[in-house]
MDAnalysis code that builds the backbone (N, CA, C; Angstrom):
import MDAnalysis as mda
import numpy as np

u = mda.Universe.empty(705, n_residues=235, atom_resindex=np.repeat(np.arange(235), 3), trajectory=True)
u.add_TopologyAttr("name", ["N", "CA", "C"] * 235)
u.add_TopologyAttr("resid", np.arange(1, 236))
u.add_TopologyAttr("resname", ["MET", "MET", "ALA", "ARG", "ASN", "LEU", "VAL", "GLY", "LEU", "LEU", "ARG", "ALA", "HIS", "THR", "ILE", "GLN", "ALA", "ASN", "ASP", "ALA", "THR", "ASP", "ALA", "LEU", "ARG", "LYS", "MET", "GLN", "SER", "GLU", "LEU", "PRO", "GLY", "ALA", "ARG", "LEU", "ARG", "LYS", "ALA", "ASP", "LEU", "VAL", "SER", "ALA", "THR", "ASP", "ILE", "LEU", "GLY", "THR", "GLY", "GLN", "TYR", "GLN", "ARG", "LEU", "PRO", "SER", "HIS", "ILE", "LYS", "ASP", "TYR", "ILE", "VAL", "PRO", "PRO", "ARG", "GLU", "LEU", "THR", "ASP", "ARG", "GLN", "ALA", "LEU", "ASP", "VAL", "ILE", "SER", "ASP", "MET", "ASP", "ALA", "ALA", "LEU", "ARG", "THR", "ARG", "LEU", "THR", "LEU", "SER", "GLU", "VAL", "VAL", "PRO", "ALA", "PRO", "LEU", "THR", "SER", "TYR", "SER", "ILE", "GLU", "ASP", "GLY", "ARG", "VAL", "THR", "PHE", "GLU", "VAL", "ALA", "LYS", "LEU", "PHE", "THR", "ALA", "SER", "MET", "THR", "LEU", "SER", "GLY", "ASN", "SER", "PRO", "GLU", "ASP", "ARG", "TRP", "PHE", "ILE", "LEU", "SER", "ALA", "LYS", "PHE", "ASP", "PHE", "ARG", "ILE", "THR", "GLY", "ALA", "GLY", "ALA", "ASN", "LEU", "PHE", "PRO", "ARG", "ARG", "PRO", "ARG", "LYS", "ARG", "ALA", "ARG", "THR", "ILE", "LEU", "ILE", "SER", "GLN", "ALA", "ASP", "PHE", "GLU", "LEU", "ALA", "PRO", "ARG", "SER", "VAL", "ALA", "LEU", "ALA", "SER", "GLU", "LYS", "ASP", "GLY", "ALA", "ALA", "VAL", "ALA", "ALA", "ALA", "GLY", "GLY", "ARG", "ASP", "ALA", "GLU", "GLN", "LEU", "GLU", "VAL", "THR", "HIS", "PRO", "ALA", "PRO", "ALA", "GLU", "GLN", "ARG", "ASP", "GLU", "CYS", "GLN", "ARG", "ARG", "ASP", "ALA", "PRO", "LEU", "VAL", "ARG", "ALA", "TYR", "ASN", "PHE", "LEU", "GLN", "PRO", "SER", "ALA", "GLY", "VAL", "SER", "ALA"])
u.atoms.positions = np.array([
    [60.926, -88.796, 21.698],
    [61.608, -87.977, 20.687],
    [60.714, -87.790, 19.466],
    [60.066, -88.883, 19.046],
    [59.189, -88.800, 17.883],
    [57.991, -87.891, 18.174],
    [57.473, -87.980, 19.402],
    [56.337, -87.131, 19.767],
    [56.738, -85.658, 19.770],
    [57.984, -85.368, 20.231],
    [58.449, -83.989, 20.232],
    [58.575, -83.449, 18.816],
    [59.074, -84.270, 17.910],
    [59.192, -83.838, 16.513],
    [57.812, -83.608, 15.898],
    [56.863, -84.447, 16.266],
    [55.516, -84.294, 15.736],
    [54.878, -82.984, 16.210],
    [55.093, -82.625, 17.494],
    [54.552, -81.366, 18.026],
    [55.185, -80.169, 17.317],
    [56.489, -80.243, 17.080],
    [57.169, -79.150, 16.372],
    [56.647, -78.986, 14.964],
    [56.375, -80.124, 14.271],
    [55.849, -80.050, 12.912],
    [54.465, -79.421, 12.898],
    [53.594, -79.805, 13.831],
    [52.258, -79.233, 13.893],
    [52.300, -77.726, 14.201],
    [53.243, -77.336, 15.082],
    [53.366, -75.909, 15.419],
    [53.820, -75.108, 14.205],
    [54.728, -75.674, 13.417],
    [55.188, -74.982, 12.207],
    [54.058, -74.850, 11.204],
    [53.238, -75.912, 11.067],
    [52.101, -75.823, 10.153],
    [51.100, -74.764, 10.616],
    [50.905, -74.647, 11.933],
    [49.984, -73.633, 12.465],
    [50.475, -72.222, 12.157],
    [51.770, -71.998, 12.316],
    [52.337, -70.667, 12.035],
    [52.176, -70.329, 10.556],
    [52.438, -71.321, 9.691],
    [52.301, -71.078, 8.260],
    [50.842, -70.793, 7.872],
    [49.918, -71.489, 8.512],
    [48.510, -71.251, 8.217],
    [48.091, -69.847, 8.652],
    [48.569, -69.424, 9.839],
    [48.251, -68.070, 10.291],
    [48.856, -67.011, 9.362],
    [50.094, -67.227, 8.934],
    [50.726, -66.286, 8.002],
    [49.962, -66.215, 6.690],
    [49.481, -67.365, 6.198],
    [48.714, -67.371, 4.955],
    [47.397, -66.613, 5.128],
    [46.756, -66.793, 6.291],
    [45.499, -66.065, 6.560],
    [45.739, -64.565, 6.598],
    [46.823, -64.115, 7.285],
    [47.142, -62.682, 7.354],
    [47.441, -62.115, 5.971],
    [48.127, -62.889, 5.142],
    [48.447, -62.420, 3.796],
    [47.190, -62.259, 2.948],
    [46.245, -63.198, 3.101],
    [45.003, -63.106, 2.351],
    [44.174, -61.899, 2.792],
    [44.155, -61.622, 4.093],
    [43.416, -60.465, 4.589],
    [44.047, -59.162, 4.083],
    [45.366, -59.105, 4.096],
    [46.034, -57.904, 3.592],
    [45.753, -57.706, 2.108],
    [45.774, -58.805, 1.360],
    [45.482, -58.721, -0.068],
    [44.047, -58.260, -0.307],
    [43.120, -58.721, 0.554],
    [41.731, -58.325, 0.412],
    [41.553, -56.820, 0.637],
    [42.292, -56.279, 1.596],
    [42.162, -54.844, 1.878],
    [42.834, -53.982, 0.822],
    [43.832, -54.518, 0.121],
    [44.564, -53.736, -0.875],
    [43.999, -53.862, -2.280],
    [43.214, -54.889, -2.530],
    [42.695, -55.100, -3.881],
    [41.778, -53.974, -4.369],
    [40.897, -53.379, -3.526],
    [40.048, -52.298, -4.050],
    [40.842, -51.127, -4.617],
    [41.996, -50.844, -4.018],
    [42.808, -49.763, -4.558],
    [43.470, -50.100, -5.869],
    [43.576, -51.367, -6.183],
    [44.210, -51.788, -7.431],
    [43.225, -51.920, -8.579],
    [41.955, -51.722, -8.301],
    [40.965, -51.848, -9.364],
    [41.049, -50.657, -10.307],
    [40.790, -50.868, -11.553],
    [40.740, -49.801, -12.549],
    [39.359, -49.163, -12.550],
    [39.335, -47.816, -12.513],
    [38.057, -47.131, -12.553],
    [37.450, -47.245, -13.947],
    [36.164, -47.069, -14.013],
    [35.482, -47.143, -15.303],
    [35.909, -45.969, -16.178],
    [35.981, -46.207, -17.429],
    [36.406, -45.168, -18.357],
    [35.420, -43.997, -18.336],
    [35.955, -42.764, -18.193],
    [35.121, -41.560, -18.187],
    [34.983, -41.071, -19.635],
    [33.985, -41.605, -20.297],
    [33.808, -41.304, -21.713],
    [33.399, -39.844, -21.930],
    [32.638, -39.263, -20.991],
    [32.184, -37.883, -21.150],
    [33.373, -36.927, -21.091],
    [34.259, -37.116, -20.100],
    [35.434, -36.258, -19.997],
    [36.370, -36.459, -21.176],
    [36.525, -37.700, -21.599],
    [37.382, -37.976, -22.752],
    [36.840, -37.301, -24.002],
    [35.526, -37.292, -24.175],
    [34.927, -36.629, -25.338],
    [35.178, -35.125, -25.298],
    [35.046, -34.509, -24.106],
    [35.303, -33.071, -23.982],
    [36.744, -32.723, -24.326],
    [37.674, -33.472, -23.764],
    [39.091, -33.156, -23.967],
    [39.500, -33.389, -25.419],
    [39.058, -34.508, -26.007],
    [39.433, -34.798, -27.396],
    [38.716, -33.883, -28.379],
    [37.499, -33.471, -28.036],
    [36.738, -32.644, -28.959],
    [37.038, -31.158, -28.862],
    [37.217, -30.646, -27.625],
    [37.423, -29.198, -27.433],
    [38.832, -28.844, -26.968],
    [39.569, -29.821, -26.489],
    [40.917, -29.541, -26.018],
    [40.988, -29.151, -24.564],
    [39.843, -29.096, -23.857],
    [39.847, -28.749, -22.441],
    [38.638, -29.369, -21.752],
    [38.757, -29.461, -20.412],
    [37.685, -30.053, -19.622],
    [36.596, -29.007, -19.399],
    [35.366, -29.331, -19.786],
    [34.270, -28.369, -19.776],
    [33.484, -28.355, -18.468],
    [33.699, -29.304, -17.575],
    [32.865, -29.435, -16.382],
    [33.610, -29.091, -15.092],
    [34.640, -28.298, -15.201],
    [35.363, -27.859, -14.013],
    [34.508, -26.862, -13.239],
    [34.350, -27.021, -11.929],
    [33.535, -26.068, -11.151],
    [34.030, -24.638, -11.323],
    [33.097, -23.717, -11.477],
    [33.471, -22.331, -11.784],
    [34.220, -21.667, -10.640],
    [33.936, -22.052, -9.378],
    [34.602, -21.382, -8.255],
    [36.092, -21.690, -8.214],
    [36.523, -22.838, -8.792],
    [37.950, -23.133, -8.862],
    [38.651, -22.123, -9.759],
    [38.025, -21.780, -10.854],
    [38.600, -20.776, -11.750],
    [38.675, -19.416, -11.066],
    [37.658, -19.084, -10.289],
    [37.652, -17.784, -9.614],
    [38.780, -17.669, -8.600],
    [39.132, -18.785, -7.935],
    [40.151, -18.748, -6.888],
    [41.563, -18.910, -7.446],
    [41.731, -19.595, -8.550],
    [43.068, -19.932, -9.042],
    [43.488, -19.030, -10.192],
    [42.602, -18.841, -11.156],
    [42.970, -18.053, -12.332],
    [42.927, -16.569, -11.970],
    [44.025, -15.843, -12.110],
    [44.012, -14.414, -11.759],
    [43.121, -13.628, -12.709],
    [42.407, -12.633, -12.216],
    [41.552, -11.830, -13.100],
    [42.388, -10.958, -14.034],
    [41.770, -10.545, -15.098],
    [42.468, -9.667, -16.035],
    [42.696, -8.298, -15.412],
    [43.840, -7.719, -15.723],
    [44.139, -6.390, -15.201],
    [43.255, -5.345, -15.875],
    [42.858, -4.348, -15.065],
    [42.022, -3.284, -15.598],
    [42.844, -2.361, -16.493],
    [42.207, -1.878, -17.511],
    [42.855, -0.865, -18.342],
    [42.835, 0.477, -17.611],
    [43.606, 1.427, -18.105],
    [43.639, 2.747, -17.470],
    [42.253, 3.382, -17.461],
    [41.511, 3.222, -18.532],
    [40.173, 3.792, -18.603],
    [39.248, 3.135, -17.583],
    [39.334, 1.814, -17.466],
    [38.496, 1.106, -16.502],
    [38.858, 1.488, -15.067],
    [40.137, 1.629, -14.781],
    [40.563, 2.028, -13.438],
    [40.044, 3.419, -13.087],
    [40.105, 4.336, -14.034],
    [39.581, 5.682, -13.793],
    [38.070, 5.659, -13.573],
    [37.375, 4.791, -14.309],
    [35.925, 4.675, -14.117],
    [35.598, 4.127, -12.728],
    [36.383, 3.150, -12.254],
    [36.151, 2.590, -10.919],
    [36.364, 3.656, -9.854],
    [37.428, 4.446, -9.996],
    [37.698, 5.507, -9.022],
    [36.598, 6.559, -9.050],
    [36.136, 6.900, -10.253],
    [35.062, 7.878, -10.368],
    [33.775, 7.361, -9.721],
    [33.458, 6.092, -9.935],
    [32.267, 5.510, -9.300],
    [32.401, 5.488, -7.771],
    [33.608, 5.197, -7.287],
    [33.806, 5.183, -5.846],
    [33.671, 6.583, -5.253],
    [34.192, 7.595, -5.955],
    [34.018, 8.975, -5.479],
    [32.541, 9.334, -5.390],
    [31.776, 8.950, -6.399],
    [30.346, 9.231, -6.381],
    [29.646, 8.483, -5.250],
    [30.054, 7.230, -5.001],
    [29.444, 6.455, -3.919],
    [29.760, 7.074, -2.558],
    [30.994, 7.530, -2.366],
    [31.363, 8.182, -1.108],
    [30.570, 9.474, -0.907],
    [30.459, 10.240, -1.964],
    [29.741, 11.515, -1.872],
    [28.257, 11.276, -1.536],
    [27.664, 10.293, -2.192],
    [26.255, 9.990, -1.935],
    [26.057, 9.449, -0.528],
    [26.933, 8.568, -0.102],
    [26.808, 7.956, 1.224],
    [26.926, 9.016, 2.321],
    [27.910, 9.903, 2.208],
    [28.112, 10.906, 3.246],
    [27.015, 11.962, 3.245],
    [26.434, 12.211, 2.084],
    [25.424, 13.264, 1.992],
    [24.041, 12.779, 2.398],
    [23.699, 11.552, 2.052],
    [22.313, 11.112, 2.194],
    [22.058, 10.158, 3.355],
    [22.975, 9.247, 3.651],
    [22.622, 8.178, 4.582],
    [23.546, 8.032, 5.772],
    [24.746, 8.570, 5.719],
    [25.698, 8.314, 6.794],
    [25.533, 9.315, 7.935],
    [25.707, 8.812, 9.166],
    [25.711, 9.681, 10.341],
    [27.134, 10.216, 10.505],
    [27.315, 11.500, 10.227],
    [28.642, 12.120, 10.272],
    [28.705, 13.040, 11.485],
    [29.603, 12.785, 12.440],
    [29.719, 13.690, 13.583],
    [30.225, 15.058, 13.138],
    [29.917, 16.081, 13.927],
    [30.250, 17.455, 13.552],
    [31.727, 17.656, 13.252],
    [32.661, 17.099, 14.035],
    [34.073, 17.335, 13.724],
    [34.528, 16.737, 12.398],
    [33.791, 15.784, 11.851],
    [34.188, 15.144, 10.592],
    [33.496, 15.742, 9.381],
    [32.842, 16.870, 9.535],
    [32.148, 17.474, 8.402],
    [33.095, 18.187, 7.448],
    [34.346, 18.347, 7.847],
    [35.349, 18.927, 6.948],
    [36.108, 17.780, 6.294],
    [35.776, 17.498, 5.040],
    [36.413, 16.375, 4.351],
    [36.526, 16.679, 2.865],
    [37.373, 15.905, 2.211],
    [37.549, 15.999, 0.763],
    [37.533, 14.593, 0.183],
    [36.993, 14.461, -1.019],
    [36.877, 13.164, -1.687],
    [37.714, 13.199, -2.962],
    [38.624, 12.255, -3.077],
    [39.507, 12.200, -4.243],
    [40.163, 10.831, -4.306],
    [40.330, 10.311, -5.535],
    [41.022, 9.043, -5.777],
    [40.385, 7.871, -5.033],
    [39.051, 7.870, -4.938],
    [38.365, 6.746, -4.329],
    [38.448, 6.690, -2.824],
    [38.785, 7.794, -2.181],
    [38.866, 7.829, -0.722],
    [38.385, 9.173, -0.220],
    [37.947, 9.196, 1.040],
    [37.540, 10.437, 1.676],
    [38.540, 10.735, 2.795],
    [38.994, 11.970, 2.844],
    [39.971, 12.389, 3.844],
    [39.301, 13.344, 4.815],
    [39.197, 12.915, 6.074],
    [38.616, 13.742, 7.133],
    [39.736, 14.501, 7.829],
    [39.561, 15.810, 7.968],
    [40.547, 16.643, 8.644],
    [39.907, 17.257, 9.888],
    [40.438, 16.885, 11.032],
    [39.980, 17.425, 12.312],
    [41.108, 18.277, 12.866],
    [40.893, 19.572, 12.952],
    [41.953, 20.495, 13.361],
    [42.481, 20.142, 14.745],
    [43.806, 20.150, 14.865],
    [44.523, 19.913, 16.123],
    [44.331, 18.505, 16.675],
    [43.790, 17.607, 15.851],
    [43.634, 16.228, 16.300],
    [44.249, 15.239, 15.315],
    [43.622, 15.072, 14.157],
    [44.121, 14.060, 13.227],
    [43.558, 14.300, 11.838],
    [44.168, 13.611, 10.864],
    [43.678, 13.518, 9.493],
    [43.619, 12.040, 9.136],
    [42.456, 11.564, 8.727],
    [42.266, 10.142, 8.451],
    [41.640, 9.958, 7.076],
    [42.144, 8.968, 6.347],
    [41.599, 8.610, 5.034],
    [40.844, 7.294, 5.146],
    [39.639, 7.272, 4.580],
    [38.801, 6.080, 4.629],
    [38.193, 5.829, 3.256],
    [37.707, 4.626, 3.078],
    [37.026, 4.268, 1.839],
    [35.990, 3.207, 2.132],
    [35.205, 2.879, 1.112],
    [34.168, 1.858, 1.216],
    [34.599, 0.596, 0.493],
    [34.023, -0.522, 0.882],
    [34.328, -1.782, 0.217],
    [33.612, -1.921, -1.117],
    [32.696, -1.031, -1.434],
    [31.970, -1.055, -2.705],
    [31.027, 0.126, -2.785],
    [30.204, 0.136, -3.800],
    [29.298, 1.270, -4.006],
    [27.849, 0.960, -3.653],
    [27.606, -0.143, -2.949],
    [26.235, -0.452, -2.543],
    [26.008, 0.033, -1.117],
    [24.763, 0.256, -0.708],
    [24.492, 0.750, 0.654],
    [24.939, -0.209, 1.751],
    [25.090, -1.490, 1.447],
    [25.485, -2.456, 2.465],
    [26.990, -2.534, 2.665],
    [27.781, -1.911, 1.805],
    [29.234, -1.991, 1.927],
    [29.712, -1.214, 3.151],
    [30.809, -1.683, 3.738],
    [31.289, -1.139, 4.996],
    [32.481, -0.203, 4.773],
    [32.846, 0.498, 5.843],
    [33.962, 1.434, 5.820],
    [35.258, 0.739, 6.222],
    [36.367, 1.237, 5.649],
    [37.705, 0.809, 6.031],
    [38.589, 2.049, 6.139],
    [39.480, 2.054, 7.114],
    [40.435, 3.150, 7.247],
    [41.704, 2.795, 6.476],
    [42.254, 3.758, 5.788],
    [43.452, 3.549, 4.983],
    [44.699, 4.107, 5.643],
    [44.596, 5.276, 6.247],
    [45.754, 5.889, 6.889],
    [45.269, 6.908, 7.906],
    [46.167, 7.267, 8.807],
    [45.860, 8.277, 9.824],
    [47.130, 9.037, 10.155],
    [46.994, 10.325, 10.331],
    [48.121, 11.191, 10.720],
    [47.637, 12.106, 11.837],
    [48.356, 12.105, 12.950],
    [47.946, 12.888, 14.109],
    [48.590, 14.268, 14.054],
    [47.824, 15.261, 14.508],
    [48.238, 16.662, 14.387],
    [48.948, 17.102, 15.676],
    [50.151, 16.625, 15.864],
    [50.968, 17.067, 16.998],
    [52.437, 17.025, 16.575],
    [53.238, 17.751, 17.270],
    [54.673, 17.793, 17.005],
    [55.410, 17.678, 18.334],
    [56.262, 16.675, 18.420],
    [57.055, 16.448, 19.628],
    [58.513, 16.710, 19.293],
    [59.174, 17.490, 20.097],
    [60.580, 17.821, 19.895],
    [61.396, 17.314, 21.073],
    [62.707, 17.295, 20.882],
    [63.591, 16.857, 21.949],
    [63.888, 15.376, 21.880],
    [64.484, 14.872, 22.956],
    [64.869, 13.464, 23.006],
    [63.634, 12.567, 22.943],
    [63.744, 11.505, 22.143],
    [62.649, 10.560, 22.010],
    [61.547, 10.985, 21.078],
    [61.752, 12.078, 20.325],
    [60.706, 12.537, 19.420],
    [60.421, 11.516, 18.326],
    [61.468, 10.739, 17.954],
    [61.260, 9.740, 16.897],
    [60.383, 8.586, 17.340],
    [60.118, 8.472, 18.645],
    [59.256, 7.402, 19.144],
    [57.782, 7.730, 18.982],
    [57.464, 8.986, 18.633],
    [56.074, 9.408, 18.497],
    [55.872, 10.065, 17.131],
    [55.921, 9.278, 16.059],
    [55.735, 9.855, 14.722],
    [54.286, 10.281, 14.512],
    [54.095, 11.277, 13.683],
    [52.733, 11.727, 13.375],
    [51.968, 10.662, 12.604],
    [52.687, 9.926, 11.765],
    [52.078, 8.797, 11.059],
    [52.589, 7.510, 11.707],
    [51.731, 6.733, 12.345],
    [52.187, 5.470, 12.940],
    [52.841, 4.575, 11.896],
    [53.889, 3.900, 12.303],
    [54.637, 3.061, 11.377],
    [54.655, 1.616, 11.851],
    [54.819, 0.729, 10.867],
    [55.019, -0.696, 11.097],
    [53.950, -1.279, 12.034],
    [54.390, -1.828, 13.176],
    [53.458, -2.544, 14.048],
    [52.409, -1.596, 14.628],
    [52.821, -0.372, 14.986],
    [51.849, 0.580, 15.526],
    [50.776, 0.902, 14.494],
    [51.170, 1.025, 13.214],
    [50.192, 1.306, 12.161],
    [49.239, 0.125, 11.983],
    [49.791, -1.090, 12.021],
    [48.951, -2.277, 11.872],
    [47.919, -2.369, 12.993],
    [48.354, -2.118, 14.229],
    [47.432, -2.192, 15.364],
    [46.367, -1.106, 15.261],
    [46.791, 0.119, 14.887],
    [45.836, 1.229, 14.784],
    [44.766, 0.941, 13.735],
    [45.189, 0.485, 12.554],
    [44.236, 0.213, 11.477],
    [43.321, -0.947, 11.853],
    [43.869, -1.977, 12.494],
    [43.045, -3.119, 12.888],
    [41.970, -2.702, 13.892],
    [42.343, -1.901, 14.877],
    [41.368, -1.468, 15.873],
    [40.355, -0.496, 15.279],
    [40.811, 0.397, 14.392],
    [39.880, 1.329, 13.755],
    [38.902, 0.587, 12.847],
    [39.379, -0.422, 12.101],
    [38.478, -1.209, 11.262],
    [37.455, -1.967, 12.106],
    [37.857, -2.386, 13.300],
    [36.901, -3.043, 14.198],
    [35.787, -2.079, 14.589],
    [36.147, -0.829, 14.855],
    [35.125, 0.162, 15.200],
    [34.243, 0.492, 14.002],
    [34.793, 0.411, 12.792],
    [34.025, 0.730, 11.586],
    [33.151, -0.429, 11.123],
    [33.350, -1.609, 11.681],
    [32.574, -2.770, 11.253],
    [31.094, -2.565, 11.557],
    [30.206, -2.986, 10.661],
    [28.758, -2.827, 10.907],
    [28.336, -3.562, 12.168],
    [27.417, -2.969, 12.890],
    [26.897, -3.566, 14.104],
    [25.375, -3.595, 14.051],
    [24.806, -4.445, 14.882],
    [23.357, -4.531, 14.951],
    [22.798, -3.205, 15.439],
    [21.827, -2.689, 14.703],
    [21.228, -1.406, 15.079],
    [20.567, -1.499, 16.445],
    [19.988, -2.645, 16.755],
    [19.330, -2.809, 18.047],
    [20.320, -2.712, 19.199],
    [21.556, -3.213, 18.985],
    [22.554, -3.181, 20.050],
    [23.302, -1.868, 20.086],
    [23.491, -1.232, 18.907],
    [24.331, -0.045, 18.840],
    [23.561, 1.257, 18.934],
    [22.232, 1.233, 18.823],
    [21.489, 2.485, 18.748],
    [21.625, 3.307, 20.023],
    [21.600, 2.639, 21.183],
    [21.667, 3.384, 22.438],
    [23.023, 4.042, 22.616],
    [24.118, 3.297, 22.332],
    [25.454, 3.861, 22.489],
    [25.740, 4.928, 21.444],
    [25.401, 4.630, 20.178],
    [25.712, 5.573, 19.107],
    [24.843, 6.809, 19.176],
    [23.611, 6.679, 19.679],
    [22.769, 7.862, 19.799],
    [23.380, 8.870, 20.743],
    [23.949, 8.404, 21.859],
    [24.623, 9.319, 22.781],
    [25.957, 9.770, 22.233],
    [26.625, 8.907, 21.466],
    [27.942, 9.256, 20.941],
    [27.871, 10.312, 19.856],
    [26.753, 10.410, 19.142],
    [26.633, 11.423, 18.097],
    [26.803, 12.821, 18.685],
    [26.195, 13.047, 19.832],
    [26.339, 14.353, 20.473],
    [27.685, 14.495, 21.156],
    [28.159, 13.405, 21.809],
    [29.429, 13.479, 22.526],
    [30.597, 13.682, 21.582],
    [30.504, 13.136, 20.353],
    [31.619, 13.248, 19.418],
    [31.858, 14.672, 18.999],
    [30.807, 15.476, 18.945],
    [30.984, 16.846, 18.483],
    [31.422, 17.808, 19.544],
    [31.303, 17.448, 20.851],
    [31.691, 18.364, 21.913],
    [30.900, 19.643, 21.840],
    [31.582, 20.767, 21.959],
    [30.934, 22.066, 21.910],
    [30.351, 22.356, 20.538],
    [31.057, 21.871, 19.486],
    [30.537, 22.109, 18.130],
    [29.167, 21.483, 17.971],
    [28.991, 20.291, 18.530],
    [27.698, 19.617, 18.411],
    [26.620, 20.399, 19.155],
    [26.982, 20.942, 20.336],
    [25.996, 21.707, 21.088],
    [25.593, 22.966, 20.338],
    [26.588, 23.663, 19.757],
    [26.279, 24.873, 19.011],
    [25.440, 24.562, 17.785],
    [25.754, 23.445, 17.117],
    [24.983, 23.062, 15.940],
    [23.542, 22.761, 16.316],
    [23.341, 22.142, 17.489],
    [21.987, 21.808, 17.934],
    [21.205, 23.083, 18.256],
    [21.906, 24.098, 18.812],
    [21.216, 25.325, 19.178],
    [20.840, 26.125, 17.942],
    [21.780, 26.275, 17.012],
    [21.535, 27.105, 15.830],
    [20.658, 26.412, 14.810],
    [20.784, 25.076, 14.713],
    [19.999, 24.317, 13.726],
    [19.361, 23.130, 14.436],
    [18.335, 23.324, 15.198],
    [17.721, 22.203, 15.928],
    [17.099, 21.208, 14.955],
    [17.400, 19.930, 15.177],
    [16.874, 18.878, 14.307],
    [15.499, 18.465, 14.787],
    [14.584, 18.160, 13.872],
    [13.261, 17.687, 14.278],
    [13.358, 16.398, 15.085],
    [12.341, 16.151, 15.889],
    [12.343, 14.950, 16.731],
    [12.400, 13.687, 15.888],
    [11.675, 13.670, 14.741],
    [11.694, 12.481, 13.892],
    [13.090, 12.227, 13.353],
    [13.808, 13.313, 13.007],
    [15.149, 13.142, 12.463],
    [16.102, 12.619, 13.533],
    [15.975, 13.087, 14.782],
    [16.839, 12.601, 15.848],
    [16.563, 11.132, 16.142],
    [15.293, 10.741, 16.120],
    [14.964, 9.335, 16.356],
    [15.526, 8.454, 15.259],
    [15.409, 8.918, 14.007],
    [15.941, 8.147, 12.885],
    [17.451, 8.029, 12.984],
    [18.115, 9.105, 13.430],
    [19.566, 9.081, 13.584],
    [19.982, 8.043, 14.622],
    [19.215, 7.916, 15.705],
    [19.552, 6.973, 16.742],
    [19.303, 5.533, 16.302],
    [18.391, 5.317, 15.369],
    [18.095, 3.966, 14.914],
    [19.094, 3.458, 13.896],
    [19.927, 4.344, 13.322],
    [20.878, 3.936, 12.302],
    [22.239, 3.631, 12.915],
    [22.963, 2.733, 12.266],
    [24.328, 2.455, 12.692],
    [25.202, 3.666, 12.372],
    [26.180, 3.947, 13.234],
    [27.024, 5.133, 13.070],
    [28.491, 4.751, 13.173],
    [29.044, 4.094, 12.155],
    [30.451, 3.680, 12.233],
    [31.422, 4.846, 12.273],
    [31.107, 5.958, 11.596],
    [32.021, 7.099, 11.610],
    [32.089, 7.739, 12.996],
    [31.002, 7.689, 13.721],
    [31.016, 8.208, 15.095],
    [31.934, 7.359, 15.957],
    [31.841, 6.039, 15.824],
    [32.719, 5.160, 16.606],
    [34.173, 5.361, 16.213],
    [34.432, 5.541, 14.921],
    [35.815, 5.759, 14.487],
    [36.366, 7.063, 15.052],
    [35.549, 8.112, 15.046],
    [36.009, 9.381, 15.609],
    [36.276, 9.249, 17.108],
    [35.370, 8.594, 17.822],
    [35.566, 8.412, 19.254],
    [36.803, 7.572, 19.557],
    [37.197, 6.701, 18.627],
    [38.414, 5.917, 18.815],
    [39.666, 6.739, 18.510],
    [39.645, 7.508, 17.421],
    [40.834, 8.251, 17.018],
    [41.082, 9.475, 17.895],
    [40.026, 10.066, 18.429],
    [40.205, 11.278, 19.224],
    [41.061, 11.039, 20.464],
    [40.772, 10.044, 21.316],
    [41.662, 9.816, 22.459],
    [43.037, 9.326, 22.037],
    [43.129, 8.626, 20.899],
    [44.441, 8.194, 20.422],
    [45.312, 9.398, 20.111],
    [44.720, 10.425, 19.512],
    [45.478, 11.644, 19.228],
    [45.857, 12.345, 20.514],
    [44.965, 12.343, 21.518],
    [45.271, 12.996, 22.773],
    [46.358, 12.285, 23.529],
    [46.300, 10.913, 23.528],
    [47.319, 10.152, 24.242],
    [48.664, 10.305, 23.548],
    [48.636, 10.296, 22.173],
    [49.885, 10.440, 21.436],
    [50.509, 11.786, 21.681],
    [49.639, 12.812, 21.770],
    [50.171, 14.134, 21.984],
    [50.730, 14.257, 23.396],
])
């Protein structure tokens, strides 16, 4: 009986020793979080002296603090600069297929009108040569009457509009000239159909100009080739 009591006492002491060891290990792991950090005298000096923290990363301000709203004069200047950028881009550097040569520029956007097919408004992401094209809206030139006419609106709405703009923006995205030159070079002529053939006959382009045209990216050609069958299928 005495030996049994002695074994029980030793077992209880062992359990208590293990519990004490576990408690010490837990305390060791939690103590670093309870330490006080060193006083930040530089930040305290900024806040007490100027009333604000001077060393906040600038990109945080750019993402969180909303920019100031433009005045009416500034907004008009931005639109005027965008009109000039569109006019310069279309006149000097952009590959414009023959059917898209009828366009108007106003309010920072260019509106292409293709008879019996569609009218599309596009703009640039900025006024530098590297900025890309984006489509803003599209209206197809067809009229459907009778039952189900409301299912084929001239201006795509809601989900259809979202899908159309997303796919058109994909076609307008810049591509590697090395990969796109072969396809776009053939598409420049194909996009114009008969108009392109007549233009080539009446105003033949020099060989150097045709080679240069094939070496450049042609997002407007891809956009036209995308919208043209869409108008035909919709019609």
